[in-house]
Each structure stands twice: as structure tokens, then as C-alpha cells.
All heavy atoms as TSV, in Angstrom:
chain	resi	resn	atom	element	x	y	z
A	1	MET	N	N	-17.952	7.425	3.898
A	1	MET	CA	C	-17.995	8.433	2.953
A	1	MET	C	C	-19.107	9.434	3.107
A	1	MET	O	O	-19.102	10.587	2.782
A	1	MET	CB	C	-17.943	7.886	1.422
A	1	MET	CG	C	-17.931	9.021	0.411
A	1	MET	SD	S	-17.749	8.325	-1.142
A	1	MET	CE	C	-18.863	9.287	-2.006
A	2	GLN	N	N	-20.204	8.818	3.519
A	2	GLN	CA	C	-21.483	9.518	3.655
A	2	GLN	C	C	-21.377	10.592	4.729
A	2	GLN	O	O	-21.832	11.852	4.488
A	2	GLN	CB	C	-22.674	8.669	4.124
A	2	GLN	CG	C	-23.042	7.712	2.894
A	2	GLN	CD	C	-24.118	6.647	3.329
A	2	GLN	OE1	O	-24.231	6.423	4.597
A	2	GLN	NE2	N	-24.837	6.201	2.472
A	3	SER	N	N	-20.734	10.425	5.803
A	3	SER	CA	C	-20.561	11.465	6.856
A	3	SER	C	C	-19.529	12.355	6.398
A	3	SER	O	O	-19.580	13.676	6.745
A	3	SER	CB	C	-20.099	10.924	8.118
A	3	SER	OG	O	-18.829	10.207	8.041
A	4	ALA	N	N	-18.541	12.048	5.513
A	4	ALA	CA	C	-17.511	13.062	5.141
A	4	ALA	C	C	-18.215	14.001	4.147
A	4	ALA	O	O	-17.743	15.140	3.941
A	4	ALA	CB	C	-16.409	12.240	4.419
A	5	ILE	N	N	-19.257	13.727	3.444
A	5	ILE	CA	C	-20.008	14.458	2.561
A	5	ILE	C	C	-21.130	15.249	3.298
A	5	ILE	O	O	-21.373	16.423	3.022
A	5	ILE	CB	C	-20.511	13.699	1.331
A	5	ILE	CG1	C	-19.293	13.218	0.402
A	5	ILE	CG2	C	-21.401	14.559	0.445
A	5	ILE	CD1	C	-19.714	12.336	-0.655
A	6	ALA	N	N	-21.704	14.508	4.161
A	6	ALA	CA	C	-22.799	15.205	4.935
A	6	ALA	C	C	-22.531	16.366	5.729
A	6	ALA	O	O	-23.205	17.343	5.699
A	6	ALA	CB	C	-23.508	14.111	5.789
A	7	VAL	N	N	-21.350	16.274	6.401
A	7	VAL	CA	C	-21.000	17.450	7.263
A	7	VAL	C	C	-20.814	18.671	6.519
A	7	VAL	O	O	-21.363	19.769	6.704
A	7	VAL	CB	C	-19.779	16.976	8.207
A	7	VAL	CG1	C	-19.341	18.344	8.984
A	7	VAL	CG2	C	-20.186	15.931	9.166
A	8	PRO	N	N	-19.953	18.640	5.488
A	8	PRO	CA	C	-19.713	19.934	4.661
A	8	PRO	C	C	-20.954	20.398	3.910
A	8	PRO	O	O	-21.245	21.588	3.826
A	8	PRO	CB	C	-18.644	19.511	3.597
A	8	PRO	CG	C	-18.063	18.364	4.235
A	8	PRO	CD	C	-19.005	17.736	4.980
A	9	TRP	N	N	-21.736	19.477	3.497
A	9	TRP	CA	C	-23.064	19.789	2.853
A	9	TRP	C	C	-24.020	20.539	3.756
A	9	TRP	O	O	-24.525	21.496	3.505
A	9	TRP	CB	C	-23.712	18.580	2.317
A	9	TRP	CG	C	-24.985	18.965	1.581
A	9	TRP	CD1	C	-25.263	19.401	0.387
A	9	TRP	CD2	C	-26.311	18.724	2.140
A	9	TRP	NE1	N	-26.442	19.570	0.111
A	9	TRP	CE2	C	-27.263	19.121	1.111
A	9	TRP	CE3	C	-26.824	18.111	3.229
A	9	TRP	CZ2	C	-28.565	18.949	1.316
A	9	TRP	CZ3	C	-28.158	17.908	3.455
A	9	TRP	CH2	C	-29.024	18.359	2.490
A	10	HIS	N	N	-24.032	19.958	5.076
A	10	HIS	CA	C	-24.963	20.626	6.106
A	10	HIS	C	C	-24.452	22.001	6.538
A	10	HIS	O	O	-25.215	22.844	6.688
A	10	HIS	CB	C	-24.981	19.676	7.355
A	10	HIS	CG	C	-25.835	20.222	8.400
A	10	HIS	ND1	N	-27.215	20.306	8.214
A	10	HIS	CD2	C	-25.577	20.700	9.623
A	10	HIS	CE1	C	-27.764	20.867	9.326
A	10	HIS	NE2	N	-26.677	21.068	10.203
A	11	GLN	N	N	-23.208	22.155	6.550
A	11	GLN	CA	C	-22.539	23.417	6.828
A	11	GLN	C	C	-22.398	24.443	5.609
A	11	GLN	O	O	-21.901	25.440	5.776
A	11	GLN	CB	C	-21.206	23.204	7.511
A	11	GLN	CG	C	-21.323	22.564	8.809
A	11	GLN	CD	C	-20.033	22.324	9.465
A	11	GLN	OE1	O	-18.948	22.598	8.952
A	11	GLN	NE2	N	-20.063	21.712	10.715
A	12	ARG	N	N	-22.816	23.925	4.498
A	12	ARG	CA	C	-22.923	24.679	3.243
A	12	ARG	C	C	-21.562	25.136	2.838
A	12	ARG	O	O	-21.291	26.385	2.458
A	12	ARG	CB	C	-23.842	25.867	3.351
A	12	ARG	CG	C	-25.198	25.397	3.519
A	12	ARG	CD	C	-26.203	26.555	3.631
A	12	ARG	NE	N	-27.505	26.268	4.272
A	12	ARG	CZ	C	-28.507	25.739	3.537
A	12	ARG	NH1	N	-28.368	25.478	2.298
A	12	ARG	NH2	N	-29.705	25.452	4.278
A	13	LEU	N	N	-20.596	24.264	2.929
A	13	LEU	CA	C	-19.100	24.550	2.578
A	13	LEU	C	C	-18.878	24.305	1.110
A	13	LEU	O	O	-17.761	24.640	0.724
A	13	LEU	CB	C	-18.157	23.770	3.515
A	13	LEU	CG	C	-18.246	23.983	4.952
A	13	LEU	CD1	C	-17.342	23.072	5.660
A	13	LEU	CD2	C	-17.911	25.475	5.374
A	14	HIS	N	N	-19.799	23.688	0.326
A	14	HIS	CA	C	-19.646	23.335	-0.975
A	14	HIS	C	C	-18.329	22.570	-1.300
A	14	HIS	O	O	-17.612	22.726	-2.235
A	14	HIS	CB	C	-19.549	24.632	-1.808
A	14	HIS	CG	C	-20.690	25.559	-1.646
A	14	HIS	ND1	N	-22.040	25.240	-2.142
A	14	HIS	CD2	C	-20.876	26.697	-1.013
A	14	HIS	CE1	C	-22.787	26.227	-1.832
A	14	HIS	NE2	N	-22.263	27.067	-1.068
A	15	LEU	N	N	-18.062	21.564	-0.430
A	15	LEU	CA	C	-16.983	20.519	-0.471
A	15	LEU	C	C	-17.422	19.245	-0.837
A	15	LEU	O	O	-16.574	18.390	-1.241
A	15	LEU	CB	C	-16.120	20.635	0.727
A	15	LEU	CG	C	-15.598	21.953	1.174
A	15	LEU	CD1	C	-14.819	21.841	2.503
A	15	LEU	CD2	C	-14.469	22.395	0.168
A	16	ALA	N	N	-18.668	18.970	-0.971
A	16	ALA	CA	C	-19.086	17.512	-1.226
A	16	ALA	C	C	-18.620	17.048	-2.496
A	16	ALA	O	O	-18.132	15.934	-2.550
A	16	ALA	CB	C	-20.659	17.553	-1.124
A	17	ARG	N	N	-18.700	17.837	-3.594
A	17	ARG	CA	C	-18.245	17.343	-4.813
A	17	ARG	C	C	-16.678	17.052	-4.893
A	17	ARG	O	O	-16.254	16.082	-5.322
A	17	ARG	CB	C	-18.600	18.313	-5.971
A	17	ARG	CG	C	-18.104	17.972	-7.349
A	17	ARG	CD	C	-18.558	18.949	-8.368
A	17	ARG	NE	N	-18.205	18.487	-9.669
A	17	ARG	CZ	C	-17.122	18.818	-10.397
A	17	ARG	NH1	N	-16.316	19.711	-9.745
A	17	ARG	NH2	N	-16.860	18.385	-11.596
A	18	ASP	N	N	-15.932	17.971	-4.248
A	18	ASP	CA	C	-14.532	17.850	-4.177
A	18	ASP	C	C	-14.172	16.581	-3.362
A	18	ASP	O	O	-13.274	15.872	-3.738
A	18	ASP	CB	C	-13.824	19.011	-3.487
A	18	ASP	CG	C	-13.916	20.221	-4.307
A	18	ASP	OD1	O	-14.076	20.213	-5.611
A	18	ASP	OD2	O	-13.828	21.345	-3.806
A	19	ILE	N	N	-14.854	16.299	-2.275
A	19	ILE	CA	C	-14.597	15.160	-1.566
A	19	ILE	C	C	-15.010	13.818	-2.256
A	19	ILE	O	O	-14.218	12.839	-2.303
A	19	ILE	CB	C	-15.320	15.065	-0.151
A	19	ILE	CG1	C	-14.853	16.267	0.693
A	19	ILE	CG2	C	-15.269	13.796	0.560
A	19	ILE	CD1	C	-15.680	16.471	1.936
A	20	ALA	N	N	-16.130	13.883	-2.966
A	20	ALA	CA	C	-16.483	12.654	-3.809
A	20	ALA	C	C	-15.495	12.455	-4.845
A	20	ALA	O	O	-15.051	11.235	-5.140
A	20	ALA	CB	C	-17.733	12.947	-4.437
A	21	VAL	N	N	-14.961	13.467	-5.494
A	21	VAL	CA	C	-13.893	13.236	-6.583
A	21	VAL	C	C	-12.600	12.677	-5.995
A	21	VAL	O	O	-11.965	11.771	-6.508
A	21	VAL	CB	C	-13.652	14.651	-7.338
A	21	VAL	CG1	C	-12.437	14.543	-8.174
A	21	VAL	CG2	C	-14.863	15.047	-8.155
A	22	ALA	N	N	-12.342	13.153	-4.764
A	22	ALA	CA	C	-11.079	12.680	-4.114
A	22	ALA	C	C	-11.164	11.165	-3.784
A	22	ALA	O	O	-10.251	10.403	-3.846
A	22	ALA	CB	C	-10.737	13.549	-2.860
A	23	VAL	N	N	-12.428	10.725	-3.337
A	23	VAL	CA	C	-12.670	9.464	-2.990
A	23	VAL	C	C	-12.577	8.469	-4.210
A	23	VAL	O	O	-11.993	7.357	-4.185
A	23	VAL	CB	C	-13.954	9.238	-2.372
A	23	VAL	CG1	C	-14.415	7.839	-2.219
A	23	VAL	CG2	C	-14.009	9.818	-0.922
A	24	VAL	N	N	-13.040	8.855	-5.310
A	24	VAL	CA	C	-13.051	8.218	-6.608
A	24	VAL	C	C	-11.619	8.092	-6.965
A	24	VAL	O	O	-11.099	6.964	-7.495
A	24	VAL	CB	C	-13.947	8.781	-7.586
A	24	VAL	CG1	C	-13.771	8.062	-8.982
A	24	VAL	CG2	C	-15.338	8.631	-7.172
A	25	ARG	N	N	-10.847	9.174	-7.078
A	25	ARG	CA	C	-9.440	9.132	-7.390
A	25	ARG	C	C	-8.648	8.238	-6.565
A	25	ARG	O	O	-7.735	7.477	-7.107
A	25	ARG	CB	C	-8.831	10.600	-7.326
A	25	ARG	CG	C	-9.301	11.515	-8.460
A	25	ARG	CD	C	-8.469	12.772	-8.450
A	25	ARG	NE	N	-7.119	12.579	-8.667
A	25	ARG	CZ	C	-6.251	13.495	-8.494
A	25	ARG	NH1	N	-6.505	14.767	-8.069
A	25	ARG	NH2	N	-4.930	13.227	-8.742
A	26	ALA	N	N	-8.936	8.285	-5.255
A	26	ALA	CA	C	-8.093	7.311	-4.407
A	26	ALA	C	C	-8.327	5.865	-4.608
A	26	ALA	O	O	-7.587	5.099	-4.613
A	26	ALA	CB	C	-8.511	7.711	-2.928
A	27	GLY	N	N	-9.701	5.589	-4.926
A	27	GLY	CA	C	-10.002	4.217	-5.359
A	27	GLY	C	C	-9.306	3.776	-6.573
A	27	GLY	O	O	-8.901	2.675	-6.643
A	28	VAL	N	N	-9.334	4.579	-7.536
A	28	VAL	CA	C	-8.706	4.294	-8.843
A	28	VAL	C	C	-7.123	4.106	-8.697
A	28	VAL	O	O	-6.534	3.262	-9.121
A	28	VAL	CB	C	-8.764	5.475	-9.905
A	28	VAL	CG1	C	-7.960	5.223	-11.105
A	28	VAL	CG2	C	-10.323	5.396	-10.261
A	29	GLN	N	N	-6.562	5.016	-7.884
A	29	GLN	CA	C	-5.164	4.897	-7.569
A	29	GLN	C	C	-4.795	3.606	-6.845
A	29	GLN	O	O	-3.831	2.886	-7.080
A	29	GLN	CB	C	-4.559	6.103	-6.850
A	29	GLN	CG	C	-4.536	7.384	-7.635
A	29	GLN	CD	C	-4.163	8.578	-6.818
A	29	GLN	OE1	O	-4.174	8.517	-5.632
A	29	GLN	NE2	N	-4.018	9.576	-7.431
A	30	LEU	N	N	-5.563	3.228	-5.919
A	30	LEU	CA	C	-5.388	1.980	-5.069
A	30	LEU	C	C	-5.606	0.799	-5.955
A	30	LEU	O	O	-4.779	-0.167	-5.870
A	30	LEU	CB	C	-6.393	1.985	-3.925
A	30	LEU	CG	C	-6.304	0.720	-2.993
A	30	LEU	CD1	C	-5.024	0.779	-2.305
A	30	LEU	CD2	C	-7.404	0.866	-1.970
A	31	ALA	N	N	-6.515	0.805	-6.892
A	31	ALA	CA	C	-6.611	-0.285	-7.788
A	31	ALA	C	C	-5.411	-0.426	-8.778
A	31	ALA	O	O	-4.895	-1.494	-9.096
A	31	ALA	CB	C	-7.965	-0.161	-8.630
A	32	ALA	N	N	-4.861	0.739	-9.191
A	32	ALA	CA	C	-3.733	0.805	-10.039
A	32	ALA	C	C	-2.476	0.122	-9.338
A	32	ALA	O	O	-1.688	-0.577	-9.875
A	32	ALA	CB	C	-3.459	2.162	-10.636
A	33	VAL	N	N	-2.332	0.686	-8.048
A	33	VAL	CA	C	-1.155	0.188	-7.476
A	33	VAL	C	C	-1.274	-1.365	-7.048
A	33	VAL	O	O	-0.218	-2.042	-7.072
A	33	VAL	CB	C	-1.048	0.968	-6.067
A	33	VAL	CG1	C	0.003	0.355	-5.102
A	33	VAL	CG2	C	-0.562	2.371	-6.434
A	34	GLY	N	N	-2.594	-1.735	-6.779
A	34	GLY	CA	C	-2.789	-3.206	-6.519
A	34	GLY	C	C	-2.529	-4.039	-7.831
A	34	GLY	O	O	-2.219	-5.240	-7.685
A	35	ALA	N	N	-2.704	-3.494	-8.995
A	35	ALA	CA	C	-2.514	-4.332	-10.230
A	35	ALA	C	C	-1.021	-4.428	-10.548
A	35	ALA	O	O	-0.726	-5.433	-11.283
A	35	ALA	CB	C	-3.154	-3.485	-11.410
A	36	ILE	N	N	-0.161	-3.740	-10.071
A	36	ILE	CA	C	1.309	-3.808	-10.328
A	36	ILE	C	C	1.741	-5.101	-9.715
A	36	ILE	O	O	2.444	-5.860	-10.562
A	36	ILE	CB	C	2.144	-2.661	-9.839
A	36	ILE	CG1	C	1.695	-1.406	-10.593
A	36	ILE	CG2	C	3.628	-2.904	-9.902
A	36	ILE	CD1	C	2.282	-0.068	-10.104
A	37	PRO	N	N	1.588	-5.500	-8.556
A	37	PRO	CA	C	2.091	-6.770	-8.086
A	37	PRO	C	C	1.579	-7.974	-8.813
A	37	PRO	O	O	2.165	-9.055	-8.982
A	37	PRO	CB	C	1.727	-6.851	-6.476
A	37	PRO	CG	C	1.504	-5.405	-6.219
A	37	PRO	CD	C	1.077	-4.725	-7.320
A	38	VAL	N	N	0.249	-7.902	-9.015
A	38	VAL	CA	C	-0.452	-8.990	-9.896
A	38	VAL	C	C	0.251	-9.037	-11.179
A	38	VAL	O	O	0.605	-10.237	-11.644
A	38	VAL	CB	C	-1.942	-8.689	-10.078
A	38	VAL	CG1	C	-2.513	-9.633	-11.014
A	38	VAL	CG2	C	-2.732	-8.699	-8.795
A	39	PHE	N	N	0.571	-8.084	-11.856
A	39	PHE	CA	C	1.213	-8.054	-13.253
A	39	PHE	C	C	2.555	-8.695	-12.995
A	39	PHE	O	O	3.022	-9.543	-13.786
A	39	PHE	CB	C	1.262	-6.654	-13.780
A	39	PHE	CG	C	2.138	-6.599	-15.058
A	39	PHE	CD1	C	1.534	-6.973	-16.263
A	39	PHE	CD2	C	3.412	-6.156	-15.036
A	39	PHE	CE1	C	2.276	-6.966	-17.494
A	39	PHE	CE2	C	4.153	-6.177	-16.242
A	39	PHE	CZ	C	3.555	-6.562	-17.463
A	40	VAL	N	N	3.311	-8.092	-11.897
A	40	VAL	CA	C	4.637	-8.745	-11.749
A	40	VAL	C	C	4.799	-10.244	-11.500
A	40	VAL	O	O	5.513	-10.988	-12.092
A	40	VAL	CB	C	5.429	-7.926	-10.659
A	40	VAL	CG1	C	6.714	-8.645	-10.203
A	40	VAL	CG2	C	5.715	-6.547	-11.072
A	41	PHE	N	N	3.829	-10.663	-10.732
A	41	PHE	CA	C	3.804	-12.065	-10.270
A	41	PHE	C	C	3.340	-12.985	-11.534
A	41	PHE	O	O	3.935	-14.029	-11.847
A	41	PHE	CB	C	2.884	-12.361	-9.154
A	41	PHE	CG	C	3.422	-12.294	-7.812
A	41	PHE	CD1	C	3.154	-11.355	-6.951
A	41	PHE	CD2	C	4.427	-13.225	-7.412
A	41	PHE	CE1	C	3.684	-11.171	-5.674
A	41	PHE	CE2	C	4.944	-13.123	-6.071
A	41	PHE	CZ	C	4.680	-12.099	-5.254
A	42	GLN	N	N	2.382	-12.506	-12.314
A	42	GLN	CA	C	1.850	-13.220	-13.413
A	42	GLN	C	C	2.919	-13.342	-14.573
A	42	GLN	O	O	3.088	-14.376	-15.264
A	42	GLN	CB	C	0.640	-12.756	-13.991
A	42	GLN	CG	C	-0.502	-13.001	-13.145
A	42	GLN	CD	C	-1.860	-12.348	-13.639
A	42	GLN	OE1	O	-1.808	-11.588	-14.549
A	42	GLN	NE2	N	-2.945	-12.840	-13.145
A	43	HIS	N	N	3.680	-12.253	-14.825
A	43	HIS	CA	C	4.545	-12.287	-15.957
A	43	HIS	C	C	5.983	-12.573	-15.665
A	43	HIS	O	O	6.747	-12.939	-16.595
A	43	HIS	CB	C	4.418	-10.953	-16.696
A	43	HIS	CG	C	2.988	-10.749	-17.299
A	43	HIS	ND1	N	2.591	-11.435	-18.350
A	43	HIS	CD2	C	2.017	-9.942	-16.855
A	43	HIS	CE1	C	1.391	-11.003	-18.632
A	43	HIS	NE2	N	1.010	-10.243	-17.670
A	44	THR	N	N	6.483	-12.407	-14.443
A	44	THR	CA	C	7.901	-12.668	-14.169
A	44	THR	C	C	8.110	-13.787	-13.173
A	44	THR	O	O	9.242	-14.124	-12.900
A	44	THR	CB	C	8.572	-11.279	-13.678
A	44	THR	OG1	O	7.900	-10.990	-12.493
A	44	THR	CG2	C	8.469	-10.261	-14.756
A	45	GLY	N	N	7.129	-14.202	-12.483
A	45	GLY	CA	C	7.344	-15.214	-11.465
A	45	GLY	C	C	7.882	-14.730	-10.204
A	45	GLY	O	O	7.903	-13.515	-9.948
A	46	VAL	N	N	8.370	-15.581	-9.417
A	46	VAL	CA	C	8.848	-15.353	-8.110
A	46	VAL	C	C	10.169	-14.483	-8.247
A	46	VAL	O	O	10.344	-13.558	-7.398
A	46	VAL	CB	C	9.149	-16.653	-7.288
A	46	VAL	CG1	C	9.808	-16.422	-5.928
A	46	VAL	CG2	C	7.828	-17.402	-7.073
A	47	ALA	N	N	10.979	-14.778	-9.199
A	47	ALA	CA	C	12.282	-13.929	-9.418
A	47	ALA	C	C	12.016	-12.562	-9.610
A	47	ALA	O	O	12.552	-11.675	-9.156
A	47	ALA	CB	C	13.143	-14.608	-10.462
A	48	GLY	N	N	11.047	-12.262	-10.549
A	48	GLY	CA	C	10.625	-10.926	-10.749
A	48	GLY	C	C	9.980	-10.266	-9.638
A	48	GLY	O	O	10.122	-9.031	-9.322
A	49	ALA	N	N	9.129	-10.901	-8.922
A	49	ALA	CA	C	8.612	-10.355	-7.718
A	49	ALA	C	C	9.654	-10.011	-6.630
A	49	ALA	O	O	9.557	-9.028	-6.008
A	49	ALA	CB	C	7.534	-11.382	-7.037
A	50	ALA	N	N	10.707	-10.905	-6.343
A	50	ALA	CA	C	11.765	-10.669	-5.529
A	50	ALA	C	C	12.562	-9.448	-6.065
A	50	ALA	O	O	12.934	-8.610	-5.185
A	50	ALA	CB	C	12.661	-11.795	-5.494
A	51	GLY	N	N	12.704	-9.261	-7.254
A	51	GLY	CA	C	13.414	-8.084	-7.777
A	51	GLY	C	C	12.635	-6.867	-7.583
A	51	GLY	O	O	13.135	-5.828	-7.246
A	52	TRP	N	N	11.311	-6.849	-7.732
A	52	TRP	CA	C	10.440	-5.740	-7.408
A	52	TRP	C	C	10.565	-5.442	-6.030
A	52	TRP	O	O	10.542	-4.226	-5.620
A	52	TRP	CB	C	9.055	-6.035	-7.845
A	52	TRP	CG	C	8.059	-4.934	-7.693
A	52	TRP	CD1	C	7.193	-4.905	-6.689
A	52	TRP	CD2	C	7.900	-3.817	-8.471
A	52	TRP	NE1	N	6.460	-3.662	-6.820
A	52	TRP	CE2	C	6.921	-3.027	-7.841
A	52	TRP	CE3	C	8.492	-3.375	-9.587
A	52	TRP	CZ2	C	6.450	-1.842	-8.362
A	52	TRP	CZ3	C	8.094	-2.173	-10.136
A	52	TRP	CH2	C	7.133	-1.344	-9.446
A	53	LEU	N	N	10.477	-6.375	-5.130
A	53	LEU	CA	C	10.557	-6.084	-3.709
A	53	LEU	C	C	11.912	-5.511	-3.416
A	53	LEU	O	O	11.966	-4.570	-2.586
A	53	LEU	CB	C	10.368	-7.438	-2.901
A	53	LEU	CG	C	10.601	-7.303	-1.402
A	53	LEU	CD1	C	9.270	-6.444	-0.805
A	53	LEU	CD2	C	10.454	-8.732	-0.773
A	54	ALA	N	N	12.984	-6.003	-3.900
A	54	ALA	CA	C	14.315	-5.448	-3.682
A	54	ALA	C	C	14.344	-3.969	-4.096
A	54	ALA	O	O	14.896	-3.060	-3.540
A	54	ALA	CB	C	15.433	-6.202	-4.360
A	55	LEU	N	N	13.799	-3.676	-5.351
A	55	LEU	CA	C	13.753	-2.305	-5.735
A	55	LEU	C	C	12.950	-1.367	-4.862
A	55	LEU	O	O	13.389	-0.264	-4.593
A	55	LEU	CB	C	13.155	-2.322	-7.219
A	55	LEU	CG	C	13.025	-0.967	-7.858
A	55	LEU	CD1	C	14.376	-0.433	-8.153
A	55	LEU	CD2	C	12.158	-0.942	-9.117
A	56	MET	N	N	11.812	-1.789	-4.336
A	56	MET	CA	C	11.054	-0.967	-3.397
A	56	MET	C	C	11.898	-0.736	-2.111
A	56	MET	O	O	11.661	0.201	-1.436
A	56	MET	CB	C	9.746	-1.644	-2.974
A	56	MET	CG	C	8.761	-1.644	-4.291
A	56	MET	SD	S	7.062	-2.126	-3.787
A	56	MET	CE	C	7.312	-3.783	-3.164
A	57	VAL	N	N	12.638	-1.762	-1.629
A	57	VAL	CA	C	13.406	-1.487	-0.478
A	57	VAL	C	C	14.585	-0.633	-0.643
A	57	VAL	O	O	14.921	0.217	0.234
A	57	VAL	CB	C	13.779	-2.987	0.025
A	57	VAL	CG1	C	14.824	-2.625	1.292
A	57	VAL	CG2	C	12.599	-3.740	0.499
A	58	ILE	N	N	15.303	-0.864	-1.737
A	58	ILE	CA	C	16.504	-0.035	-2.056
A	58	ILE	C	C	16.225	1.392	-2.562
A	58	ILE	O	O	16.920	2.425	-2.099
A	58	ILE	CB	C	17.366	-0.731	-3.070
A	58	ILE	CG1	C	17.873	-2.053	-2.418
A	58	ILE	CG2	C	18.561	0.070	-3.493
A	58	ILE	CD1	C	18.548	-2.924	-3.430
A	59	ALA	N	N	15.252	1.532	-3.382
A	59	ALA	CA	C	14.896	2.822	-4.068
A	59	ALA	C	C	14.680	4.011	-3.114
A	59	ALA	O	O	15.212	5.173	-3.484
A	59	ALA	CB	C	13.826	2.796	-5.109
A	60	PRO	N	N	13.968	3.885	-1.975
A	60	PRO	CA	C	13.713	5.077	-1.162
A	60	PRO	C	C	14.815	5.652	-0.403
A	60	PRO	O	O	14.683	6.649	0.274
A	60	PRO	CB	C	12.516	4.525	-0.239
A	60	PRO	CG	C	12.137	3.283	-0.783
A	60	PRO	CD	C	13.187	2.708	-1.589
A	61	ARG	N	N	15.924	4.981	-0.537
A	61	ARG	CA	C	17.090	5.425	0.237
A	61	ARG	C	C	17.562	6.845	-0.136
A	61	ARG	O	O	17.599	7.099	-1.370
A	61	ARG	CB	C	18.141	4.419	0.224
A	61	ARG	CG	C	17.823	3.077	0.761
A	61	ARG	CD	C	19.014	2.162	0.825
A	61	ARG	NE	N	18.521	0.756	1.283
A	61	ARG	CZ	C	18.364	0.487	2.531
A	61	ARG	NH1	N	18.648	1.316	3.535
A	61	ARG	NH2	N	17.984	-0.741	2.801
A	62	PRO	N	N	18.099	7.648	0.673
A	62	PRO	CA	C	18.527	8.915	0.352
A	62	PRO	C	C	19.734	8.832	-0.628
A	62	PRO	O	O	20.508	7.931	-0.486
A	62	PRO	CB	C	18.964	9.637	1.592
A	62	PRO	CG	C	18.232	8.813	2.699
A	62	PRO	CD	C	18.010	7.494	2.114
A	63	GLY	N	N	19.795	9.672	-1.552
A	63	GLY	CA	C	20.853	9.754	-2.537
A	63	GLY	C	C	20.608	9.052	-3.768
A	63	GLY	O	O	21.470	9.000	-4.690
A	64	TRP	N	N	19.464	8.450	-3.958
A	64	TRP	CA	C	19.112	7.780	-5.220
A	64	TRP	C	C	18.502	8.731	-6.069
A	64	TRP	O	O	17.612	9.614	-5.910
A	64	TRP	CB	C	18.080	6.720	-4.910
A	64	TRP	CG	C	18.697	5.388	-5.021
A	64	TRP	CD1	C	19.865	4.935	-4.400
A	64	TRP	CD2	C	18.231	4.263	-5.879
A	64	TRP	NE1	N	20.081	3.642	-4.698
A	64	TRP	CE2	C	19.223	3.312	-5.495
A	64	TRP	CE3	C	17.259	4.201	-6.776
A	64	TRP	CZ2	C	19.136	2.008	-6.283
A	64	TRP	CZ3	C	17.197	2.869	-7.365
A	64	TRP	CH2	C	18.070	1.844	-7.237
């Protein structure tokens, strides 16, 4: 992250703040997406996890 902020700052592109915000947002989104499988496994067990996996495999198909 430091080099991603250092280059625009050195070239005076005024992008350092935008890059830092994007990094924080990506971290929050990654944590949220990681919490979903934990929630599914804890509250529904293996059957719920298998259903979630089936939904992820079937849902992206065209026509849905």
C-alpha cells in the first residue's frame, strides 16, 4: 500500500486519499464476505453450507 500511495503523492496527482479509502473499503468488503460462510456454518451446519455452495454454483448461470 505504501508504494501505491507514494507514487501518486510524489507525482502530485492528489490520489493518495482516494487510494487509501479504496484500500479500507476493500478490507471491509473482504471481511464482510468472509463472515458469510462463518455464519452459514455456525447456524445451519453442513447441510446449510452445502445449500449455500449449490446456490453459488447455480446462481451465476445466464438466464437467472
